[in-house]
DRENDO-1510 file (C-alpha; in Angstrom, 1 decimal, always signed):
<recs>
REC; n; res; u; v; w
REC; 1; MET; +0.1; -0.1; +0.0 .
REC; 2; SER; +1.3; +3.3; -1.0 .
REC; 3; ASN; +2.1; +5.8; +1.5 .
REC; 4; ASN; +1.6; +9.6; +1.3 .
REC; 5; ASN; +4.9; +10.4; -0.4 .
REC; 6; GLU; +4.6; +7.3; -2.6 .
REC; 7; SER; +1.0; +8.8; -3.4 .
REC; 8; ARG; +2.7; +12.2; -4.2 .
REC; 9; ALA; +4.8; +10.6; -6.8 .
REC; 10; GLN; +2.3; +9.1; -8.7 .
REC; 11; HIS; +0.1; +11.9; -8.8 .
REC; 12; ALA; +3.0; +13.8; -10.1 .
REC; 13; VAL; +3.0; +11.1; -13.4 .
REC; 14; LEU; -0.7; +11.6; -13.6 .
REC; 15; GLY; -0.8; +15.4; -13.7 .
REC; 16; ILE; -3.1; +15.4; -10.5 .
REC; 17; GLN; -3.1; +19.0; -10.0 .
REC; 18; GLU; -3.0; +20.5; -6.2 .
REC; 19; GLU; -5.8; +22.5; -4.8 .
REC; 20; ARG; -5.3; +25.4; -7.2 .
REC; 21; SER; -8.2; +27.8; -6.3 .
REC; 22; ARG; -11.4; +28.7; -4.1 .
REC; 23; TYR; -14.5; +26.3; -5.1 .
REC; 24; GLU; -17.6; +26.6; -3.6 .
REC; 25; ARG; -18.7; +23.0; -2.8 .
REC; 26; THR; -22.3; +22.2; -4.0 .
REC; 27; THR; -25.3; +22.8; -2.4 .
REC; 28; HIS; -27.8; +20.7; -4.5 .
REC; 29; PRO; -30.1; +18.9; -2.5 .
REC; 30; ASN; -29.1; +15.5; -4.2 .
REC; 31; ALA; -25.0; +15.8; -3.6 .
REC; 32; GLN; -26.0; +16.1; +0.6 .
REC; 33; TRP; -25.7; +12.8; +1.2 .
REC; 34; PHE; -22.0; +12.8; +0.7 .
REC; 35; GLY; -21.2; +14.8; +4.0 .
REC; 36; SER; -22.2; +12.2; +6.5 .
REC; 37; ALA; -22.3; +9.0; +4.3 .
REC; 38; GLY; -19.4; +7.7; +6.3 .
REC; 39; LEU; -18.1; +4.7; +4.9 .
REC; 40; GLY; -17.6; +3.8; +1.0 .
REC; 41; LEU; -16.5; +0.7; -1.0 .
REC; 42; PHE; -13.6; +1.1; -3.2 .
REC; 43; ILE; -13.5; -1.3; -6.1 .
REC; 44; HIS; -10.3; -1.7; -8.2 .
REC; 45; TRP; -10.4; -4.1; -11.0 .
REC; 46; GLY; -9.1; -4.6; -14.2 .
REC; 47; ILE; -7.2; -6.7; -16.5 .
REC; 48; SER; -3.9; -6.6; -14.2 .
REC; 49; SER; -5.7; -9.2; -12.2 .
REC; 50; VAL; -5.3; -11.5; -15.1 .
REC; 51; HIS; -1.2; -11.8; -14.1 .
REC; 52; GLY; -1.9; -11.8; -10.4 .
REC; 53; LYS; +1.6; -10.5; -9.8 .
REC; 54; ILE; +1.6; -6.6; -10.5 .
REC; 55; ASP; -0.5; -3.6; -9.6 .
REC; 56; LEU; -3.1; -2.3; -11.4 .
REC; 57; SER; -1.5; -0.2; -14.6 .
REC; 58; TRP; +1.7; +0.9; -12.6 .
REC; 59; GLY; +3.0; -2.7; -12.9 .
REC; 60; MET; +3.8; -1.9; -16.8 .
REC; 61; MET; +5.9; +1.1; -15.2 .
REC; 62; ALA; +9.7; +0.3; -14.7 .
REC; 63; ASN; +11.5; +1.4; -11.7 .
REC; 64; THR; +8.8; +3.2; -9.4 .
REC; 65; PRO; +10.5; +4.3; -6.3 .
REC; 66; TRP; +7.8; +3.0; -4.4 .
REC; 67; ASP; +8.4; -0.9; -5.1 .
REC; 68; ALA; +12.3; -0.3; -5.5 .
REC; 69; GLY; +12.7; -3.2; -2.5 .
REC; 70; ALA; +11.3; -5.5; -5.6 .
REC; 71; GLU; +14.1; -4.5; -8.1 .
REC; 72; ASN; +11.2; -4.5; -10.7 .
REC; 73; ARG; +10.2; -8.4; -10.3 .
REC; 74; ASN; +6.3; -7.1; -9.7 .
REC; 75; LYS; +6.6; -5.6; -12.9 .
REC; 76; THR; +5.6; -6.5; -16.7 .
REC; 77; THR; +6.6; -4.9; -19.9 .
REC; 78; PRO; +3.5; -2.7; -21.4 .
REC; 79; ARG; +3.2; -4.7; -24.6 .
REC; 80; ASP; +2.9; -8.1; -22.5 .
REC; 81; TYR; +0.5; -5.7; -20.0 .
REC; 82; PHE; -1.9; -4.9; -22.8 .
REC; 83; ARG; -1.9; -8.2; -23.9 .
REC; 84; LEU; -3.8; -9.5; -20.2 .
REC; 85; ALA; -6.9; -8.0; -22.2 .
REC; 86; GLU; -7.0; -11.4; -24.5 .
REC; 87; ARG; -7.1; -13.5; -21.2 .
REC; 88; PHE; -9.6; -11.2; -19.4 .
REC; 89; ARG; -12.8; -13.5; -19.0 .
REC; 90; PRO; -14.7; -12.3; -16.1 .
REC; 91; ASP; -17.2; -15.3; -16.2 .
REC; 92; ARG; -18.1; -15.3; -12.3 .
REC; 93; TYR; -19.0; -11.5; -12.4 .
REC; 94; ASP; -22.1; -10.8; -10.2 .
REC; 95; PRO; -21.8; -7.3; -8.6 .
REC; 96; ASP; -24.8; -8.0; -6.2 .
REC; 97; ARG; -22.2; -10.8; -4.5 .
REC; 98; TRP; -20.1; -7.8; -3.9 .
REC; 99; LEU; -22.5; -5.3; -2.9 .
REC; 100; ALA; -25.5; -7.1; -1.0 .
REC; 101; PRO; -22.8; -7.8; +1.9 .
REC; 102; ALA; -21.7; -4.3; +2.0 .
REC; 103; ALA; -25.1; -2.9; +1.9 .
REC; 104; GLY; -25.5; -4.9; +5.2 .
REC; 105; ALA; -22.7; -4.1; +6.9 .
REC; 106; GLY; -23.4; -0.3; +6.6 .
REC; 107; PHE; -21.5; +1.0; +3.6 .
REC; 108; ARG; -23.4; +3.9; +2.1 .
REC; 109; TYR; -21.9; +4.4; -1.1 .
REC; 110; ALA; -19.4; +2.5; -3.8 .
REC; 111; VAL; -16.8; +3.2; -6.5 .
REC; 112; MET; -15.4; +1.4; -9.1 .
REC; 113; THR; -13.1; +1.5; -11.8 .
REC; 114; THR; -14.7; +2.2; -15.1 .
REC; 115; ARG; -11.2; +3.0; -16.7 .
REC; 116; HIS; -7.6; +3.0; -15.2 .
REC; 117; HIS; -4.5; +4.4; -16.7 .
REC; 118; ASP; -4.2; +1.4; -19.0 .
REC; 119; GLY; -7.0; +2.7; -20.7 .
REC; 120; TYR; -8.9; -0.4; -20.3 .
REC; 121; ALA; -12.6; +0.6; -20.6 .
REC; 122; MET; -14.8; -1.6; -18.6 .
REC; 123; TRP; -17.8; -0.7; -20.9 .
REC; 124; PRO; -18.4; -1.0; -24.5 .
REC; 125; SER; -17.4; +3.0; -25.1 .
REC; 126; GLU; -17.9; +3.8; -28.9 .
REC; 127; HIS; -14.8; +6.0; -28.5 .
REC; 128; ALA; -12.4; +3.5; -26.7 .
REC; 129; GLU; -9.2; +1.6; -28.9 .
REC; 130; PHE; -9.0; -0.7; -26.4 .
REC; 131; GLY; -11.6; -2.3; -23.8 .
REC; 132; THR; -14.4; -4.7; -23.5 .
REC; 133; GLY; -16.0; -3.6; -27.1 .
REC; 134; THR; -12.6; -4.8; -28.1 .
REC; 135; HIS; -11.9; -7.8; -26.0 .
REC; 136; LEU; -15.0; -8.7; -24.7 .
REC; 137; GLY; -17.5; -8.5; -27.1 .
REC; 138; GLY; -18.9; -5.5; -26.3 .
REC; 139; ARG; -19.9; -6.7; -22.6 .
REC; 140; ASP; -20.9; -4.0; -20.2 .
REC; 141; LEU; -19.2; -4.5; -17.1 .
REC; 142; VAL; -20.4; -1.1; -15.6 .
REC; 143; GLN; -24.4; -1.3; -15.9 .
REC; 144; PRO; -24.5; -4.9; -13.7 .
REC; 145; TYR; -22.5; -2.9; -11.1 .
REC; 146; VAL; -24.9; +0.2; -11.3 .
REC; 147; GLN; -27.8; -1.5; -11.1 .
REC; 148; GLY; -26.5; -3.6; -8.0 .
REC; 149; CYS; -25.4; -0.1; -6.3 .
REC; 150; ARG; -29.3; +0.8; -6.8 .
REC; 151; ARG; -30.6; -2.4; -5.8 .
REC; 152; TYR; -28.9; -2.3; -2.3 .
REC; 153; GLY; -29.4; +1.3; -1.6 .
REC; 154; LEU; -25.7; +2.4; -2.2 .
REC; 155; LYS; -24.9; +5.5; -3.9 .
REC; 156; VAL; -23.1; +4.8; -7.8 .
REC; 157; GLY; -20.1; +6.2; -7.8 .
REC; 158; LEU; -17.5; +6.1; -10.9 .
REC; 159; TYR; -13.8; +6.3; -11.3 .
REC; 160; TYR; -12.3; +7.2; -14.2 .
REC; 161; SER; -8.8; +7.8; -15.1 .
REC; 162; PRO; -8.6; +10.8; -17.5 .
REC; 163; PRO; -4.7; +9.6; -18.1 .
REC; 164; ASP; -4.4; +6.8; -20.9 .
REC; 165; TRP; -1.1; +4.6; -21.3 .
REC; 166; TYR; -2.3; +2.4; -24.1 .
REC; 167; TRP; -3.4; +5.4; -26.1 .
REC; 168; ASN; -0.3; +7.7; -25.6 .
REC; 169; ARG; +1.8; +4.3; -25.5 .
REC; 170; ASN; +3.9; +5.3; -28.6 .
REC; 171; TYR; +4.5; +8.7; -27.2 .
REC; 172; MET; +5.5; +8.4; -23.7 .
REC; 173; SER; +8.3; +6.5; -21.5 .
REC; 174; PHE; +7.6; +3.2; -19.5 .
REC; 175; ASN; +10.6; +4.5; -17.2 .
REC; 176; TYR; +9.8; +6.2; -13.5 .
REC; 177; GLY; +11.2; +9.8; -13.7 .
REC; 178; SER; +13.0; +9.6; -17.1 .
REC; 179; PRO; +12.8; +12.9; -19.1 .
REC; 180; ALA; +10.1; +11.9; -21.3 .
REC; 181; LEU; +7.6; +10.9; -18.1 .
REC; 182; THR; +8.5; +13.4; -15.6 .
REC; 183; ALA; +12.4; +14.4; -15.8 .
REC; 184; LYS; +12.6; +13.8; -12.2 .
REC; 185; TYR; +15.9; +11.5; -13.2 .
REC; 186; PRO; +17.2; +13.1; -16.3 .
REC; 187; ASP; +19.7; +10.3; -16.5 .
REC; 188; ARG; +17.5; +7.9; -16.7 .
REC; 189; PRO; +16.6; +6.4; -20.1 .
REC; 190; ASP; +13.3; +6.6; -21.3 .
REC; 191; PHE; +12.0; +3.2; -22.3 .
REC; 192; ASP; +9.5; +1.8; -24.9 .
REC; 193; LEU; +7.1; -0.7; -24.7 .
REC; 194; ASP; +9.6; -4.1; -24.4 .
REC; 195; HIS; +11.3; -1.9; -21.5 .
REC; 196; GLN; +14.1; -1.0; -23.8 .
REC; 197; PRO; +15.7; +2.0; -23.9 .
REC; 198; ALA; +13.9; +4.2; -26.6 .
REC; 199; THR; +13.9; +7.7; -28.1 .
REC; 200; ILE; +10.5; +8.9; -27.5 .
REC; 201; PRO; +8.8; +10.4; -30.7 .
REC; 202; PRO; +7.1; +13.6; -30.6 .
REC; 203; LYS; +3.3; +13.7; -30.8 .
REC; 204; PRO; +1.7; +14.1; -34.4 .
REC; 205; ALA; +0.4; +17.5; -34.6 .
REC; 206; GLY; -3.6; +17.5; -33.0 .
REC; 207; TRP; -2.9; +14.5; -31.1 .
REC; 208; ASP; -3.5; +16.3; -27.5 .
REC; 209; GLU; -6.6; +17.9; -29.0 .
REC; 210; ALA; -7.8; +14.7; -30.0 .
REC; 211; TYR; -6.8; +12.9; -26.7 .
REC; 212; ARG; -8.8; +15.8; -24.8 .
REC; 213; ASP; -11.8; +15.2; -27.5 .
REC; 214; TYR; -11.8; +11.5; -26.8 .
REC; 215; VAL; -11.5; +11.8; -22.6 .
REC; 216; ARG; -14.0; +14.2; -23.1 .
REC; 217; ALA; -16.3; +12.0; -24.8 .
REC; 218; GLN; -15.7; +8.9; -22.5 .
REC; 219; VAL; -16.7; +11.0; -19.5 .
REC; 220; ILE; -20.3; +12.5; -21.3 .
REC; 221; GLU; -20.8; +8.4; -22.2 .
REC; 222; LEU; -20.7; +7.5; -18.4 .
REC; 223; LEU; -22.8; +10.5; -17.8 .
REC; 224; THR; -25.3; +9.7; -20.1 .
REC; 225; ARG; -25.5; +6.0; -20.2 .
REC; 226; TYR; -25.7; +5.2; -16.4 .
REC; 227; ALA; -27.6; +8.1; -15.3 .
REC; 228; PRO; -28.1; +9.9; -12.6 .
REC; 229; VAL; -24.3; +8.9; -11.4 .
REC; 230; ASP; -24.1; +10.2; -7.6 .
REC; 231; LEU; -20.4; +10.6; -7.7 .
REC; 232; LEU; -17.3; +11.1; -10.2 .
REC; 233; TRP; -14.1; +10.1; -9.0 .
REC; 234; PHE; -11.2; +11.3; -10.9 .
REC; 235; ASP; -7.4; +10.1; -11.2 .
REC; 236; GLY; -5.3; +12.6; -13.0 .
REC; 237; GLY; -5.6; +15.4; -15.7 .
REC; 238; PRO; -5.8; +17.1; -18.1 .
REC; 239; PRO; -9.4; +18.8; -17.7 .
REC; 240; VAL; -11.2; +18.6; -20.4 .
REC; 241; MET; -14.4; +19.7; -19.0 .
REC; 242; THR; -15.6; +22.1; -16.2 .
REC; 243; ILE; -17.4; +20.9; -13.5 .
REC; 244; ASN; -20.4; +23.4; -14.4 .
REC; 245; ASP; -20.3; +20.9; -17.9 .
REC; 246; ILE; -20.4; +18.1; -15.7 .
REC; 247; ARG; -23.2; +19.5; -13.5 .
REC; 248; GLY; -25.2; +20.1; -16.7 .
REC; 249; TYR; -25.5; +16.3; -17.3 .
REC; 250; ASN; -26.0; +15.4; -13.7 .
REC; 251; PRO; -27.0; +18.1; -11.3 .
REC; 252; GLY; -26.7; +16.6; -8.3 .
REC; 253; ILE; -23.4; +14.6; -8.9 .
REC; 254; VAL; -20.0; +14.6; -6.2 .
REC; 255; VAL; -17.2; +15.5; -8.0 .
REC; 256; ASN; -13.3; +14.9; -6.5 .
REC; 257; PRO; -10.4; +17.3; -6.8 .
REC; 258; ARG; -8.0; +15.2; -9.0 .
REC; 259; MET; -9.0; +16.2; -12.6 .
REC; 260; HIS; -9.7; +20.0; -11.7 .
REC; 261; GLY; -7.3; +20.6; -9.1 .
REC; 262; TYR; -10.5; +21.4; -7.4 .
REC; 263; GLY; -13.9; +19.5; -6.5 .
REC; 264; ASP; -16.4; +19.0; -3.8 .
REC; 265; PHE; -14.3; +16.8; -1.2 .
REC; 266; LYS; -10.4; +16.4; -0.8 .
REC; 267; THR; -9.1; +13.1; -1.2 .
REC; 268; PRO; -5.8; +11.8; +1.0 .
REC; 269; GLU; -4.7; +8.5; +0.3 .
REC; 270; CYS; -3.2; +5.9; +2.5 .
REC; 271; GLU; -2.1; +8.3; +5.4 .
REC; 272; MET; -4.5; +9.7; +7.8 .
REC; 273; PRO; -4.1; +13.5; +7.7 .
REC; 274; ALA; -2.4; +15.0; +10.8 .
REC; 275; GLY; -6.1; +16.9; +12.2 .
REC; 276; PRO; -9.4; +17.5; +10.9 .
REC; 277; ILE; -9.6; +18.8; +7.2 .
REC; 278; ASP; -12.2; +21.9; +6.7 .
REC; 279; GLY; -15.3; +20.9; +4.4 .
REC; 280; TRP; -16.3; +17.4; +2.8 .
REC; 281; TRP; -13.1; +15.1; +2.4 .
REC; 282; GLU; -12.7; +11.1; +2.0 .
REC; 283; LEU; -9.6; +9.1; +3.0 .
REC; 284; CYS; -9.0; +6.1; +0.3 .
REC; 285; GLU; -7.1; +3.0; +1.8 .
REC; 286; THR; -6.7; -0.7; +0.7 .
REC; 287; TRP; -8.3; -3.3; +2.8 .
REC; 288; PRO; -6.1; -6.4; +1.3 .
REC; 289; GLU; -2.7; -6.4; +2.2 .
REC; 290; CYS; -1.5; -5.8; -1.7 .
REC; 291; SER; -1.7; -3.1; -3.9 .
REC; 292; TRP; -4.7; -1.1; -5.4 .
REC; 293; GLY; -5.0; -4.1; -7.9 .
REC; 294; TYR; -5.6; -7.7; -7.3 .
REC; 295; GLU; -2.6; -9.5; -6.5 .
REC; 296; THR; -1.7; -12.9; -5.0 .
REC; 297; PRO; -0.9; -13.5; -2.4 .
REC; 298; GLY; -1.8; -10.0; -0.6 .
REC; 299; GLY; -5.3; -10.3; -2.7 .
REC; 300; GLU; -6.4; -13.1; -0.9 .
REC; 301; SER; -5.3; -11.9; +2.6 .
REC; 302; TYR; -7.8; -8.8; +4.5 .
REC; 303; ARG; -6.3; -6.6; +7.3 .
REC; 304; PRO; -8.3; -7.6; +10.6 .
REC; 305; LEU; -11.6; -5.6; +11.1 .
REC; 306; ALA; -10.5; -4.1; +14.5 .
REC; 307; TRP; -7.7; -2.4; +11.9 .
REC; 308; MET; -10.4; -0.8; +9.8 .
REC; 309; LEU; -12.4; +0.1; +12.5 .
REC; 310; SER; -9.8; +2.4; +14.4 .
REC; 311; ARG; -9.4; +3.8; +11.0 .
REC; 312; LEU; -12.8; +4.9; +10.4 .
REC; 313; LYS; -13.3; +6.0; +13.9 .
REC; 314; GLN; -10.6; +8.3; +13.4 .
REC; 315; VAL; -12.0; +9.5; +10.0 .
REC; 316; ARG; -15.4; +10.0; +11.3 .
REC; 317; ARG; -14.3; +11.7; +14.5 .
REC; 318; TRP; -12.8; +14.4; +12.4 .
REC; 319; GLY; -16.0; +14.1; +9.5 .
REC; 320; GLY; -14.5; +12.6; +6.8 .
REC; 321; ASN; -15.5; +9.5; +5.1 .
REC; 322; TYR; -13.8; +6.2; +4.8 .
REC; 323; LEU; -13.2; +4.8; +1.5 .
REC; 324; ILE; -11.9; +1.2; +1.8 .
REC; 325; ASN; -10.7; -0.4; -1.7 .
REC; 326; VAL; -11.3; -4.3; -2.4 .
REC; 327; CYS; -9.8; -6.0; -5.5 .
REC; 328; PRO; -11.8; -8.5; -7.3 .
REC; 329; ARG; -10.1; -11.7; -8.9 .
REC; 330; PRO; -10.2; -11.9; -13.0 .
REC; 331; ASP; -13.0; -13.9; -13.0 .
REC; 332; GLY; -15.0; -11.7; -11.0 .
REC; 333; THR; -15.0; -12.9; -7.7 .
REC; 334; LEU; -14.0; -11.5; -4.3 .
REC; 335; PRO; -11.5; -13.5; -2.1 .
REC; 336; ASP; -13.4; -15.3; +0.9 .
REC; 337; ALA; -11.3; -13.1; +3.4 .
REC; 338; TYR; -14.1; -10.3; +2.1 .
REC; 339; PHE; -17.1; -11.9; +2.6 .
REC; 340; GLU; -15.7; -13.2; +6.2 .
REC; 341; ARG; -14.8; -9.2; +7.2 .
REC; 342; MET; -18.6; -8.0; +6.0 .
REC; 343; ALA; -19.9; -10.6; +8.2 .
REC; 344; GLU; -18.0; -9.6; +11.0 .
REC; 345; LEU; -18.9; -6.3; +10.6 .
REC; 346; THR; -22.8; -7.3; +10.2 .
REC; 347; ALA; -22.6; -9.8; +13.1 .
REC; 348; ALA; -21.2; -6.5; +15.3 .
REC; 349; GLY; -24.1; -4.5; +14.7 .
REC; 350; GLY; -22.7; -2.7; +11.2 .
REC; 351; PHE; -22.0; +1.1; +11.0 .
REC; 352; ILE; -24.9; +3.3; +11.5 .
REC; 353; GLU; -25.2; +6.9; +10.2 .
REC; 354; PRO; -26.0; +9.9; +10.5 .
REC; 355; ASP; -26.0; +9.2; +14.4 .
REC; 356; ARG; -22.2; +8.5; +13.3 .
REC; 357; GLN; -22.3; +5.3; +16.1 .
REC; 358; TRP; -21.2; +2.0; +16.2 .
REC; 359; LYS; -24.0; -0.9; +17.2 .
REC; 360; GLY; -23.3; -3.5; +19.1 .
REC; 361; GLY; -19.8; -4.4; +20.1 .
REC; 362; VAL; -17.7; -3.2; +17.3 .
REC; 363; GLY; -15.8; -0.1; +19.3 .
REC; 364; SER; -18.7; +1.2; +20.8 .
REC; 365; ALA; -18.7; +5.2; +20.3 .
REC; 366; SER; -20.9; +7.6; +21.5 .
REC; 367; ARG; -22.2; +10.9; +19.3 .
REC; 368; GLY; -19.4; +12.7; +21.0 .
REC; 369; ASP; -16.8; +10.3; +20.8 .
REC; 370; VAL; -16.9; +10.2; +17.0 .
</recs>
């Protein structure tokens, strides 16, 4: 799991903006659920799960500093990474199996990856060169998730990463920090799709404009195909449409700040803030003992419920939401440990809002304690 310094290193590659201007949080009545939601389920899923020994997207980026101890043993070349799409067969995918236990345990919203940095669209996008429309016969993996959220009373969150390493695969370096990427390490060679030193060619004329049009078209697709979307969780830049444009499609939506540099809530990652944060905020962390995407053996092992509740309690004491990540296997199932933790939380009484109390014996806290 990344710490905050490692998260900032990742964010530099993705073009995530720091907060750079004032932004007035939405006052739309349909968005006010977020302030007291308390507990959300993050779901990172994609083609990297087929490999089982690499992180989602970052598994193709050589020499990432947060993986230094592994000496690139947990990496594969981009060319081989993209070929994982040929073996991605989620034949046992049933999001009701994920969502029903979460709703029963007191989770209030969920956020699932619709496209990570690897560019693989989890729905049959009309604008994608890479995704279920090209490799799964047009199967839609997002729609059943959205329907499941609504069936079990969970707010619908969609994660979407504007950076697309498949789209830009011939015009970017896959060696972390090299000159064509972030120039953090000017003496480090740029790497091609086979992790070989290479001279990265310049983008053709009009490339960036076409890329922005493509990303914008996909965001609009998500906002219209699955409307109403309750939360849009970006993870990088560039900004391709204003928040007001987004609200034109879904007026009651909540938007995170990772594309525009400002949004309705702040998103510390994998490290508890030093104290309360003004306004709405959300801490995201991983529950399995692995990276954000499914890996073995760590993806089969979840941290104890007591650990999760201690984090949740601190976040709620400071007025934030806790978005805890789980990682489905390539066949679409979740490990037994996921269901065990959900059953433990439910048996203890679950998490309840807006009273901000734990029922039963789960770290009992009064309204004033949380």
